[in-house]
Each structure stands twice: as C-alpha cells, then as structure tokens.
CHARMM-style PDB file with segment names, atoms N, HN, CA, C and O in Angstrom:
ATOM      1  N   MET     1       0.616  -0.869   0.165  1.00  0.00      PROA
ATOM      2  CA  MET     1       0.206  -0.012   0.109  1.00  0.00      PROA
ATOM      3  C   MET     1       1.075   1.110   0.137  1.00  0.00      PROA
ATOM      4  O   MET     1       2.064   1.225   0.861  1.00  0.00      PROA
ATOM      5  N   VAL     2       0.541   2.144  -0.909  1.00  0.00      PROA
ATOM      6  HN  VAL     2      -0.262   2.050  -1.497  1.00  0.00      PROA
ATOM      7  CA  VAL     2       1.203   3.451  -0.546  1.00  0.00      PROA
ATOM      8  C   VAL     2       0.191   4.631  -0.594  1.00  0.00      PROA
ATOM      9  O   VAL     2      -0.822   4.840  -1.263  1.00  0.00      PROA
ATOM     10  N   GLY     3       0.782   5.247   0.268  1.00  0.00      PROA
ATOM     11  HN  GLY     3       1.604   5.077   0.811  1.00  0.00      PROA
ATOM     12  CA  GLY     3       0.068   6.658   0.755  1.00  0.00      PROA
ATOM     13  C   GLY     3       0.198   8.037   0.276  1.00  0.00      PROA
ATOM     14  O   GLY     3       1.222   8.539   0.739  1.00  0.00      PROA
ATOM     15  N   ILE     4      -0.358   8.711  -0.362  1.00  0.00      PROA
ATOM     16  HN  ILE     4      -1.189   8.303  -0.738  1.00  0.00      PROA
ATOM     17  CA  ILE     4      -0.021  10.071  -0.653  1.00  0.00      PROA
ATOM     18  C   ILE     4      -0.993  10.682  -0.282  1.00  0.00      PROA
ATOM     19  O   ILE     4      -2.080  10.241  -0.653  1.00  0.00      PROA
ATOM     20  N   VAL     5      -0.973  11.658   0.401  1.00  0.00      PROA
ATOM     21  HN  VAL     5      -0.089  12.016   0.702  1.00  0.00      PROA
ATOM     22  CA  VAL     5      -1.506  13.416   0.788  1.00  0.00      PROA
ATOM     23  C   VAL     5      -1.102  14.352   0.005  1.00  0.00      PROA
ATOM     24  O   VAL     5       0.066  14.552  -0.330  1.00  0.00      PROA
ATOM     25  N   MET     6      -2.465  15.224  -0.456  1.00  0.00      PROA
ATOM     26  HN  MET     6      -3.414  15.062  -0.183  1.00  0.00      PROA
ATOM     27  CA  MET     6      -1.759  16.771  -0.653  1.00  0.00      PROA
ATOM     28  C   MET     6      -3.336  17.298  -0.519  1.00  0.00      PROA
ATOM     29  O   MET     6      -4.421  16.739  -0.361  1.00  0.00      PROA
ATOM     30  N   SER     7      -2.756  19.040  -0.707  1.00  0.00      PROA
ATOM     31  HN  SER     7      -1.874  19.494  -0.836  1.00  0.00      PROA
ATOM     32  CA  SER     7      -3.875  19.448   0.331  1.00  0.00      PROA
ATOM     33  C   SER     7      -3.447  21.452  -0.432  1.00  0.00      PROA
ATOM     34  O   SER     7      -2.329  21.939  -0.605  1.00  0.00      PROA
ATOM     35  N   ASN     8      -4.291  21.853  -0.596  1.00  0.00      PROA
ATOM     36  HN  ASN     8      -5.199  21.458  -0.455  1.00  0.00      PROA
ATOM     37  CA  ASN     8      -4.346  23.567  -0.938  1.00  0.00      PROA
ATOM     38  C   ASN     8      -4.256  24.007  -0.271  1.00  0.00      PROA
ATOM     39  O   ASN     8      -4.652  23.406   0.728  1.00  0.00      PROA
ATOM     40  N   SER     9      -3.695  25.427  -0.002  1.00  0.00      PROA
ATOM     41  HN  SER     9      -3.373  25.916  -0.813  1.00  0.00      PROA
ATOM     42  CA  SER     9      -3.856  26.555   1.191  1.00  0.00      PROA
ATOM     43  C   SER     9      -3.691  27.548   0.641  1.00  0.00      PROA
ATOM     44  O   SER     9      -3.261  27.642  -0.508  1.00  0.00      PROA
ATOM     45  N   ALA    10      -3.965  28.349   1.276  1.00  0.00      PROA
ATOM     46  HN  ALA    10      -4.315  28.272   2.210  1.00  0.00      PROA
ATOM     47  CA  ALA    10      -4.191  29.878   1.049  1.00  0.00      PROA
ATOM     48  C   ALA    10      -2.910  30.369   0.455  1.00  0.00      PROA
ATOM     49  O   ALA    10      -1.796  29.860   0.580  1.00  0.00      PROA
ATOM     50  N   PRO    11      -3.240  31.418  -0.197  1.00  0.00      PROA
ATOM     51  CA  PRO    11      -1.726  32.796  -0.586  1.00  0.00      PROA
ATOM     52  C   PRO    11      -1.167  33.002   0.683  1.00  0.00      PROA
ATOM     53  O   PRO    11      -1.596  33.526   1.711  1.00  0.00      PROA
ATOM     54  N   SER    12       0.554  32.134   0.174  1.00  0.00      PROA
ATOM     55  HN  SER    12       0.903  31.709  -0.661  1.00  0.00      PROA
ATOM     56  CA  SER    12       1.272  32.367   1.586  1.00  0.00      PROA
ATOM     57  C   SER    12       2.865  32.990   1.219  1.00  0.00      PROA
ATOM     58  O   SER    12       3.708  33.307   2.059  1.00  0.00      PROA
ATOM     59  N   MET    13       2.972  33.046   0.102  1.00  0.00      PROA
ATOM     60  HN  MET    13       2.287  32.789  -0.580  1.00  0.00      PROA
ATOM     61  CA  MET    13       4.231  33.245  -0.086  1.00  0.00      PROA
ATOM     62  C   MET    13       4.197  33.770  -1.486  1.00  0.00      PROA
ATOM     63  O   MET    13       3.293  33.162  -2.059  1.00  0.00      PROA
ATOM     64  N   SER    14       4.761  34.610  -2.291  1.00  0.00      PROA
ATOM     65  HN  SER    14       5.496  35.104  -1.826  1.00  0.00      PROA
ATOM     66  CA  SER    14       5.419  35.323  -3.442  1.00  0.00      PROA
ATOM     67  C   SER    14       6.179  34.970  -3.994  1.00  0.00      PROA
ATOM     68  O   SER    14       7.317  34.842  -3.543  1.00  0.00      PROA
ATOM     69  N   PRO    15       5.779  34.627  -5.384  1.00  0.00      PROA
ATOM     70  CA  PRO    15       6.027  34.473  -7.178  1.00  0.00      PROA
ATOM     71  C   PRO    15       7.699  34.942  -7.087  1.00  0.00      PROA
ATOM     72  O   PRO    15       7.876  35.870  -6.298  1.00  0.00      PROA
ATOM     73  N   TRP    16       8.724  34.526  -7.656  1.00  0.00      PROA
ATOM     74  HN  TRP    16       8.581  33.772  -8.297  1.00  0.00      PROA
ATOM     75  CA  TRP    16       9.900  35.047  -7.941  1.00  0.00      PROA
ATOM     76  C   TRP    16       9.569  36.486  -8.324  1.00  0.00      PROA
ATOM     77  O   TRP    16       8.931  36.880  -9.300  1.00  0.00      PROA
ATOM     78  N   GLY    17      10.348  37.438  -6.988  1.00  0.00      PROA
ATOM     79  HN  GLY    17      10.866  37.118  -6.195  1.00  0.00      PROA
ATOM     80  CA  GLY    17       9.894  38.589  -7.909  1.00  0.00      PROA
ATOM     81  C   GLY    17       8.886  39.505  -7.261  1.00  0.00      PROA
ATOM     82  O   GLY    17       9.093  40.716  -7.190  1.00  0.00      PROA
ATOM     83  N   GLY    18       7.718  38.894  -6.753  1.00  0.00      PROA
ATOM     84  HN  GLY    18       7.549  37.910  -6.810  1.00  0.00      PROA
ATOM     85  CA  GLY    18       6.685  39.401  -6.641  1.00  0.00      PROA
ATOM     86  C   GLY    18       6.778  39.874  -4.849  1.00  0.00      PROA
ATOM     87  O   GLY    18       7.711  39.448  -4.168  1.00  0.00      PROA
ATOM     88  N   ALA    19       5.921  40.593  -4.373  1.00  0.00      PROA
ATOM     89  HN  ALA    19       5.163  40.939  -4.927  1.00  0.00      PROA
ATOM     90  CA  ALA    19       5.816  41.030  -3.147  1.00  0.00      PROA
ATOM     91  C   ALA    19       4.668  40.675  -2.294  1.00  0.00      PROA
ATOM     92  O   ALA    19       4.698  40.453  -1.083  1.00  0.00      PROA
ATOM     93  N   GLU    20       3.478  40.645  -3.221  1.00  0.00      PROA
ATOM     94  HN  GLU    20       3.454  40.825  -4.204  1.00  0.00      PROA
ATOM     95  CA  GLU    20       2.431  39.889  -2.330  1.00  0.00      PROA
ATOM     96  C   GLU    20       2.046  38.572  -2.313  1.00  0.00      PROA
ATOM     97  O   GLU    20       1.798  37.991  -3.369  1.00  0.00      PROA
ATOM     98  N   PRO    21       1.947  37.913  -1.018  1.00  0.00      PROA
ATOM     99  CA  PRO    21       1.499  36.618  -0.820  1.00  0.00      PROA
ATOM    100  C   PRO    21       0.553  36.401  -2.229  1.00  0.00      PROA
ATOM    101  O   PRO    21      -0.157  37.351  -2.561  1.00  0.00      PROA
ATOM    102  N   PHE    22       0.540  35.373  -2.915  1.00  0.00      PROA
ATOM    103  HN  PHE    22       1.117  34.602  -2.645  1.00  0.00      PROA
ATOM    104  CA  PHE    22       0.155  34.902  -4.133  1.00  0.00      PROA
ATOM    105  C   PHE    22      -0.288  33.458  -4.127  1.00  0.00      PROA
ATOM    106  O   PHE    22      -1.354  32.875  -4.326  1.00  0.00      PROA
ATOM    107  N   LEU    23       1.345  33.000  -3.720  1.00  0.00      PROA
ATOM    108  HN  LEU    23       2.211  33.473  -3.558  1.00  0.00      PROA
ATOM    109  CA  LEU    23       0.731  31.382  -3.780  1.00  0.00      PROA
ATOM    110  C   LEU    23       0.690  30.925  -2.633  1.00  0.00      PROA
ATOM    111  O   LEU    23       0.999  31.511  -1.596  1.00  0.00      PROA
ATOM    112  N   GLY    24      -0.027  28.929  -2.873  1.00  0.00      PROA
ATOM    113  HN  GLY    24      -0.278  28.453  -3.716  1.00  0.00      PROA
ATOM    114  CA  GLY    24       0.384  28.373  -1.371  1.00  0.00      PROA
ATOM    115  C   GLY    24       1.360  27.667  -1.547  1.00  0.00      PROA
ATOM    116  O   GLY    24       1.953  27.574  -2.622  1.00  0.00      PROA
ATOM    117  N   THR    25       1.692  26.998  -0.370  1.00  0.00      PROA
ATOM    118  HN  THR    25       1.210  27.074   0.503  1.00  0.00      PROA
ATOM    119  CA  THR    25       2.832  25.807   0.111  1.00  0.00      PROA
ATOM    120  C   THR    25       2.581  24.643  -0.093  1.00  0.00      PROA
ATOM    121  O   THR    25       3.320  23.801   0.417  1.00  0.00      PROA
ATOM    122  N   ASN    26       1.177  24.132  -1.106  1.00  0.00      PROA
ATOM    123  HN  ASN    26       0.576  24.816  -1.520  1.00  0.00      PROA
ATOM    124  CA  ASN    26       0.335  23.265  -1.202  1.00  0.00      PROA
ATOM    125  C   ASN    26       1.620  21.866  -0.681  1.00  0.00      PROA
ATOM    126  O   ASN    26       2.636  21.665  -1.346  1.00  0.00      PROA
ATOM    127  N   PRO    27       1.376  21.303   0.207  1.00  0.00      PROA
ATOM    128  CA  PRO    27       2.212  20.259   0.873  1.00  0.00      PROA
ATOM    129  C   PRO    27       2.000  18.886   0.706  1.00  0.00      PROA
ATOM    130  O   PRO    27       1.228  18.386   1.524  1.00  0.00      PROA
ATOM    131  N   ILE    28       2.466  18.172  -0.111  1.00  0.00      PROA
ATOM    132  HN  ILE    28       3.093  18.579  -0.776  1.00  0.00      PROA
ATOM    133  CA  ILE    28       2.351  16.898  -0.668  1.00  0.00      PROA
ATOM    134  C   ILE    28       3.408  15.925   0.750  1.00  0.00      PROA
ATOM    135  O   ILE    28       4.279  16.413   1.469  1.00  0.00      PROA
ATOM    136  N   SER    29       2.977  14.710   0.735  1.00  0.00      PROA
ATOM    137  HN  SER    29       2.269  14.314   0.151  1.00  0.00      PROA
ATOM    138  CA  SER    29       3.202  13.736   1.519  1.00  0.00      PROA
ATOM    139  C   SER    29       3.194  12.091   1.171  1.00  0.00      PROA
ATOM    140  O   SER    29       2.100  11.548   1.323  1.00  0.00      PROA
ATOM    141  N   ILE    30       4.064  11.432   0.818  1.00  0.00      PROA
ATOM    142  HN  ILE    30       4.953  11.873   0.694  1.00  0.00      PROA
ATOM    143  CA  ILE    30       4.187  10.256   0.405  1.00  0.00      PROA
ATOM    144  C   ILE    30       4.677   9.156   1.405  1.00  0.00      PROA
ATOM    145  O   ILE    30       5.722   9.518   1.947  1.00  0.00      PROA
ATOM    146  N   ALA    31       4.277   8.012   1.789  1.00  0.00      PROA
ATOM    147  HN  ALA    31       3.428   7.718   1.349  1.00  0.00      PROA
ATOM    148  CA  ALA    31       4.802   7.365   2.481  1.00  0.00      PROA
ATOM    149  C   ALA    31       4.927   5.647   1.877  1.00  0.00      PROA
ATOM    150  O   ALA    31       3.831   5.119   2.064  1.00  0.00      PROA
ATOM    151  N   ILE    32       5.683   4.893   1.382  1.00  0.00      PROA
ATOM    152  HN  ILE    32       6.573   5.322   1.231  1.00  0.00      PROA
ATOM    153  CA  ILE    32       5.858   4.104   0.804  1.00  0.00      PROA
ATOM    154  C   ILE    32       6.411   2.398   1.648  1.00  0.00      PROA
ATOM    155  O   ILE    32       7.614   2.137   1.658  1.00  0.00      PROA
ATOM    156  N   PRO    33       5.593   1.597   2.159  1.00  0.00      PROA
ATOM    157  CA  PRO    33       6.539   0.540   3.312  1.00  0.00      PROA
ATOM    158  C   PRO    33       7.412  -0.042   2.145  1.00  0.00      PROA
ATOM    159  O   PRO    33       7.325  -0.224   0.931  1.00  0.00      PROA
ATOM    160  N   GLY    34       8.487  -0.275   3.386  1.00  0.00      PROA
ATOM    161  HN  GLY    34       8.558  -0.127   4.372  1.00  0.00      PROA
ATOM    162  CA  GLY    34       9.648  -1.601   2.545  1.00  0.00      PROA
ATOM    163  C   GLY    34       9.187  -2.757   3.443  1.00  0.00      PROA
ATOM    164  O   GLY    34       8.685  -2.699   4.566  1.00  0.00      PROA
ATOM    165  N   SER    35       9.482  -3.832   2.673  1.00  0.00      PROA
ATOM    166  HN  SER    35       9.890  -3.879   1.761  1.00  0.00      PROA
ATOM    167  CA  SER    35       9.598  -5.144   3.488  1.00  0.00      PROA
ATOM    168  C   SER    35      10.807  -5.535   4.001  1.00  0.00      PROA
ATOM    169  O   SER    35      10.786  -5.889   5.179  1.00  0.00      PROA
ATOM    170  N   SER    36      11.920  -5.565   3.387  1.00  0.00      PROA
ATOM    171  HN  SER    36      11.937  -5.277   2.429  1.00  0.00      PROA
ATOM    172  CA  SER    36      13.004  -5.568   3.854  1.00  0.00      PROA
ATOM    173  C   SER    36      14.024  -4.491   4.047  1.00  0.00      PROA
ATOM    174  O   SER    36      14.984  -4.378   4.809  1.00  0.00      PROA
ATOM    175  N   GLU    37      13.529  -3.766   3.152  1.00  0.00      PROA
ATOM    176  HN  GLU    37      12.749  -3.857   2.533  1.00  0.00      PROA
ATOM    177  CA  GLU    37      14.176  -2.005   3.201  1.00  0.00      PROA
ATOM    178  C   GLU    37      13.741  -1.205   4.142  1.00  0.00      PROA
ATOM    179  O   GLU    37      12.756  -1.521   4.809  1.00  0.00      PROA
ATOM    180  N   SER    38      14.332  -0.176   4.320  1.00  0.00      PROA
ATOM    181  HN  SER    38      15.132   0.081   3.778  1.00  0.00      PROA
ATOM    182  CA  SER    38      13.322   1.222   5.004  1.00  0.00      PROA
ATOM    183  C   SER    38      12.489   1.655   4.132  1.00  0.00      PROA
ATOM    184  O   SER    38      12.626   1.645   2.908  1.00  0.00      PROA
ATOM    185  N   PRO    39      11.353   2.156   4.935  1.00  0.00      PROA
ATOM    186  CA  PRO    39      10.117   2.699   4.283  1.00  0.00      PROA
ATOM    187  C   PRO    39      10.757   3.781   3.474  1.00  0.00      PROA
ATOM    188  O   PRO    39      11.936   4.119   3.574  1.00  0.00      PROA
ATOM    189  N   VAL    40       9.852   4.301   2.649  1.00  0.00      PROA
ATOM    190  HN  VAL    40       8.894   4.027   2.568  1.00  0.00      PROA
ATOM    191  CA  VAL    40      10.435   5.792   1.950  1.00  0.00      PROA
ATOM    192  C   VAL    40       9.043   6.883   2.742  1.00  0.00      PROA
ATOM    193  O   VAL    40       7.847   6.641   2.902  1.00  0.00      PROA
ATOM    194  N   VAL    41       9.651   7.771   2.997  1.00  0.00      PROA
ATOM    195  HN  VAL    41      10.623   7.967   2.867  1.00  0.00      PROA
ATOM    196  CA  VAL    41       8.499   8.701   3.741  1.00  0.00      PROA
ATOM    197  C   VAL    41       9.423   9.938   3.185  1.00  0.00      PROA
ATOM    198  O   VAL    41      10.627  10.037   3.424  1.00  0.00      PROA
ATOM    199  N   LEU    42       8.507  11.049   2.250  1.00  0.00      PROA
ATOM    200  HN  LEU    42       7.529  10.970   2.056  1.00  0.00      PROA
ATOM    201  CA  LEU    42       8.468  12.165   1.795  1.00  0.00      PROA
ATOM    202  C   LEU    42       7.494  13.064   2.380  1.00  0.00      PROA
ATOM    203  O   LEU    42       6.390  12.526   2.457  1.00  0.00      PROA
ATOM    204  N   ASP    43       7.533  14.407   2.876  1.00  0.00      PROA
ATOM    205  HN  ASP    43       8.431  14.844   2.814  1.00  0.00      PROA
ATOM    206  CA  ASP    43       6.845  15.099   3.686  1.00  0.00      PROA
ATOM    207  C   ASP    43       7.400  16.348   2.896  1.00  0.00      PROA
ATOM    208  O   ASP    43       8.619  16.510   2.838  1.00  0.00      PROA
ATOM    209  N   MET    44       6.412  17.361   2.198  1.00  0.00      PROA
ATOM    210  HN  MET    44       5.422  17.229   2.245  1.00  0.00      PROA
ATOM    211  CA  MET    44       7.537  18.606   1.776  1.00  0.00      PROA
ATOM    212  C   MET    44       6.802  19.402   1.229  1.00  0.00      PROA
ATOM    213  O   MET    44       6.169  18.876   0.314  1.00  0.00      PROA
ATOM    214  N   SER    45       6.540  20.739   1.419  1.00  0.00      PROA
ATOM    215  HN  SER    45       7.054  21.166   2.163  1.00  0.00      PROA
ATOM    216  CA  SER    45       5.921  21.650   0.571  1.00  0.00      PROA
ATOM    217  C   SER    45       6.741  22.141  -0.424  1.00  0.00      PROA
ATOM    218  O   SER    45       7.725  21.561  -0.883  1.00  0.00      PROA
ATOM    219  N   SER    46       6.177  23.574  -0.851  1.00  0.00      PROA
ATOM    220  HN  SER    46       5.378  24.045  -0.478  1.00  0.00      PROA
ATOM    221  CA  SER    46       6.787  23.870  -2.109  1.00  0.00      PROA
ATOM    222  C   SER    46       7.859  25.505  -1.824  1.00  0.00      PROA
ATOM    223  O   SER    46       8.629  26.162  -2.525  1.00  0.00      PROA
ATOM    224  N   SER    47       7.307  25.604  -0.327  1.00  0.00      PROA
ATOM    225  HN  SER    47       6.682  25.071   0.243  1.00  0.00      PROA
ATOM    226  CA  SER    47       8.178  26.897   0.177  1.00  0.00      PROA
ATOM    227  C   SER    47       9.613  26.782   0.478  1.00  0.00      PROA
ATOM    228  O   SER    47       9.845  25.578   0.581  1.00  0.00      PROA
ATOM    229  N   VAL    48      10.524  27.363   0.638  1.00  0.00      PROA
ATOM    230  HN  VAL    48      10.335  28.342   0.554  1.00  0.00      PROA
ATOM    231  CA  VAL    48      12.130  27.472   1.312  1.00  0.00      PROA
ATOM    232  C   VAL    48      12.188  27.103   2.513  1.00  0.00      PROA
ATOM    233  O   VAL    48      12.734  26.105   2.983  1.00  0.00      PROA
ATOM    234  N   VAL    49      11.420  28.198   3.192  1.00  0.00      PROA
ATOM    235  HN  VAL    49      10.976  29.008   2.810  1.00  0.00      PROA
ATOM    236  CA  VAL    49      11.483  27.639   4.397  1.00  0.00      PROA
ATOM    237  C   VAL    49       9.861  27.636   5.054  1.00  0.00      PROA
ATOM    238  O   VAL    49       8.905  28.294   4.643  1.00  0.00      PROA
ATOM    239  N   ALA    50       9.905  26.626   6.259  1.00  0.00      PROA
ATOM    240  HN  ALA    50      10.682  26.092   6.593  1.00  0.00      PROA
ATOM    241  CA  ALA    50       8.981  26.913   7.029  1.00  0.00      PROA
ATOM    242  C   ALA    50       7.704  27.806   7.239  1.00  0.00      PROA
ATOM    243  O   ALA    50       7.979  28.951   7.599  1.00  0.00      PROA
ATOM    244  N   ARG    51       6.704  27.599   7.129  1.00  0.00      PROA
ATOM    245  HN  ARG    51       6.481  26.669   6.837  1.00  0.00      PROA
ATOM    246  CA  ARG    51       6.092  29.063   7.879  1.00  0.00      PROA
ATOM    247  C   ARG    51       5.840  29.205   9.096  1.00  0.00      PROA
ATOM    248  O   ARG    51       5.352  30.254   9.514  1.00  0.00      PROA
ATOM    249  N   GLY    52       6.139  28.129   9.927  1.00  0.00      PROA
ATOM    250  HN  GLY    52       6.536  27.276   9.587  1.00  0.00      PROA
ATOM    251  CA  GLY    52       6.603  28.449  11.579  1.00  0.00      PROA
ATOM    252  C   GLY    52       7.720  29.271  11.342  1.00  0.00      PROA
ATOM    253  O   GLY    52       7.799  30.489  11.505  1.00  0.00      PROA
ATOM    254  N   LYS    53       8.657  28.408  10.903  1.00  0.00      PROA
ATOM    255  HN  LYS    53       8.593  27.419  10.771  1.00  0.00      PROA
ATOM    256  CA  LYS    53       9.666  29.462  11.538  1.00  0.00      PROA
ATOM    257  C   LYS    53       9.628  31.143  10.920  1.00  0.00      PROA
ATOM    258  O   LYS    53       9.821  32.229  11.468  1.00  0.00      PROA
ATOM    259  N   ILE    54       9.390  30.864   9.962  1.00  0.00      PROA
ATOM    260  HN  ILE    54       9.233  29.982   9.518  1.00  0.00      PROA
ATOM    261  CA  ILE    54       8.651  32.798   9.664  1.00  0.00      PROA
ATOM    262  C   ILE    54       8.385  33.714  10.433  1.00  0.00      PROA
ATOM    263  O   ILE    54       8.845  34.839  10.630  1.00  0.00      PROA
ATOM    264  N   ARG    55       7.053  32.713  11.134  1.00  0.00      PROA
ATOM    265  HN  ARG    55       6.679  31.800  10.975  1.00  0.00      PROA
ATOM    266  CA  ARG    55       6.787  33.684  12.312  1.00  0.00      PROA
ATOM    267  C   ARG    55       7.404  33.726  13.516  1.00  0.00      PROA
ATOM    268  O   ARG    55       7.179  34.631  14.319  1.00  0.00      PROA
ATOM    269  N   ARG    56       8.188  32.808  13.732  1.00  0.00      PROA
ATOM    270  HN  ARG    56       8.371  32.073  13.079  1.00  0.00      PROA
ATOM    271  CA  ARG    56       9.075  32.913  14.839  1.00  0.00      PROA
ATOM    272  C   ARG    56      10.059  33.814  14.834  1.00  0.00      PROA
ATOM    273  O   ARG    56      10.315  34.378  15.897  1.00  0.00      PROA
ATOM    274  N   ALA    57      10.764  34.116  13.720  1.00  0.00      PROA
ATOM    275  HN  ALA    57      10.555  33.658  12.856  1.00  0.00      PROA
ATOM    276  CA  ALA    57      11.434  34.947  13.723  1.00  0.00      PROA
ATOM    277  C   ALA    57      10.724  36.265  13.492  1.00  0.00      PROA
ATOM    278  O   ALA    57      11.480  37.173  13.838  1.00  0.00      PROA
ATOM    279  N   GLN    58       9.759  36.650  13.117  1.00  0.00      PROA
ATOM    280  HN  GLN    58       9.144  35.913  12.835  1.00  0.00      PROA
ATOM    281  CA  GLN    58       9.059  37.439  12.896  1.00  0.00      PROA
ATOM    282  C   GLN    58       9.383  38.454  14.511  1.00  0.00      PROA
ATOM    283  O   GLN    58       9.947  39.493  14.853  1.00  0.00      PROA
ATOM    284  N   ARG    59       8.496  37.178  15.185  1.00  0.00      PROA
ATOM    285  HN  ARG    59       8.037  36.334  14.907  1.00  0.00      PROA
ATOM    286  CA  ARG    59       8.357  37.346  16.561  1.00  0.00      PROA
ATOM    287  C   ARG    59       9.418  37.973  17.728  1.00  0.00      PROA
ATOM    288  O   ARG    59       9.318  38.767  18.664  1.00  0.00      PROA
ATOM    289  N   MET    60      10.381  37.234  17.186  1.00  0.00      PROA
ATOM    290  HN  MET    60      10.463  36.589  16.426  1.00  0.00      PROA
ATOM    291  CA  MET    60      12.221  37.457  17.675  1.00  0.00      PROA
ATOM    292  C   MET    60      12.510  38.461  17.407  1.00  0.00      PROA
ATOM    293  O   MET    60      13.428  38.968  18.053  1.00  0.00      PROA
ATOM    294  N   LYS    61      11.846  39.254  16.291  1.00  0.00      PROA
ATOM    295  HN  LYS    61      11.101  38.842  15.767  1.00  0.00      PROA
ATOM    296  CA  LYS    61      12.545  40.580  15.336  1.00  0.00      PROA
ATOM    297  C   LYS    61      13.821  39.948  14.695  1.00  0.00      PROA
ATOM    298  O   LYS    61      14.690  40.743  14.336  1.00  0.00      PROA
ATOM    299  N   GLU    62      14.034  38.638  14.510  1.00  0.00      PROA
ATOM    300  HN  GLU    62      13.328  37.992  14.802  1.00  0.00      PROA
ATOM    301  CA  GLU    62      15.457  38.482  13.488  1.00  0.00      PROA
ATOM    302  C   GLU    62      15.193  38.237  12.050  1.00  0.00      PROA
ATOM    303  O   GLU    62      14.193  37.705  11.567  1.00  0.00      PROA
ATOM    304  N   ARG    63      16.056  38.621  11.540  1.00  0.00      PROA
ATOM    305  HN  ARG    63      16.868  39.053  11.932  1.00  0.00      PROA
ATOM    306  CA  ARG    63      16.073  38.744   9.742  1.00  0.00      PROA
ATOM    307  C   ARG    63      16.395  37.381   9.624  1.00  0.00      PROA
ATOM    308  O   ARG    63      16.933  36.480  10.267  1.00  0.00      PROA
ATOM    309  N   ILE    64      15.687  37.658   8.226  1.00  0.00      PROA
ATOM    310  HN  ILE    64      15.249  38.391   7.704  1.00  0.00      PROA
ATOM    311  CA  ILE    64      15.202  35.899   7.203  1.00  0.00      PROA
ATOM    312  C   ILE    64      16.281  36.238   6.552  1.00  0.00      PROA
ATOM    313  O   ILE    64      16.480  37.436   6.352  1.00  0.00      PROA
ATOM    314  N   PRO    65      17.275  35.191   6.048  1.00  0.00      PROA
ATOM    315  CA  PRO    65      17.967  34.716   4.917  1.00  0.00      PROA
ATOM    316  C   PRO    65      16.964  34.574   3.979  1.00  0.00      PROA
ATOM    317  O   PRO    65      15.829  34.099   3.951  1.00  0.00      PROA
ATOM    318  N   TRP    66      18.163  35.449   2.778  1.00  0.00      PROA
ATOM    319  HN  TRP    66      19.085  35.835   2.801  1.00  0.00      PROA
ATOM    320  CA  TRP    66      17.820  35.619   1.557  1.00  0.00      PROA
ATOM    321  C   TRP    66      18.455  34.344   0.963  1.00  0.00      PROA
ATOM    322  O   TRP    66      19.682  34.267   1.016  1.00  0.00      PROA
ATOM    323  N   ALA    67      17.777  33.365   0.419  1.00  0.00      PROA
ATOM    324  HN  ALA    67      16.780  33.428   0.375  1.00  0.00      PROA
ATOM    325  CA  ALA    67      18.794  32.304  -0.744  1.00  0.00      PROA
ATOM    326  C   ALA    67      19.086  33.026  -1.572  1.00  0.00      PROA
ATOM    327  O   ALA    67      19.764  32.357  -2.352  1.00  0.00      PROA
ATOM    328  N   GLY    68      18.976  34.440  -2.084  1.00  0.00      PROA
ATOM    329  HN  GLY    68      18.426  34.984  -1.451  1.00  0.00      PROA
ATOM    330  CA  GLY    68      19.910  34.902  -3.413  1.00  0.00      PROA
ATOM    331  C   GLY    68      21.349  35.971  -2.716  1.00  0.00      PROA
ATOM    332  O   GLY    68      22.224  36.635  -3.270  1.00  0.00      PROA
ATOM    333  N   SER    69      21.054  35.734  -1.456  1.00  0.00      PROA
ATOM    334  HN  SER    69      20.342  35.194  -1.005  1.00  0.00      PROA
ATOM    335  CA  SER    69      22.227  36.487  -0.759  1.00  0.00      PROA
ATOM    336  C   SER    69      23.536  35.748  -0.310  1.00  0.00      PROA
ATOM    337  OT1 SER    69      24.442  36.376   0.237  1.00  0.00      PROA
TER     338      SER     69
END
C-alpha cells in the first residue's frame, strides 16, 4: 500500500520577484512501506522555509536569510 496526501492552502508566499502573497505552499506527503528495506517517507512543501520558522523570526525580530544573498 502506498499513501499519498496532498492539500491546497491559502496564499502565503510571493512568486519570484513578487512582493504580495499569491501562491500557497501546497504540501504533499508520500509514504511507501518496505518489507526488507527501510520505508520511503516524503513530507514537503513548495516553500523554501517552513511558515512557522518565518513567524518565529518575526516574533523574535530576527532577520530571515534570503536565498539569493
């Protein structure tokens, strides 16, 4: 049995070069059991940084590193 879970989300990130949130992170998870091997488990979103880390940085007044810097 293979498990696949996907969902949509509200706009929370800007497209490249944008300033306003337009895209959701659209998370996806996949799990494939293994009998003699370890299982394959994938849990990801299309954002570079988890939203919780961004909110924490905002609360702590920390800078968020930019991927292009």
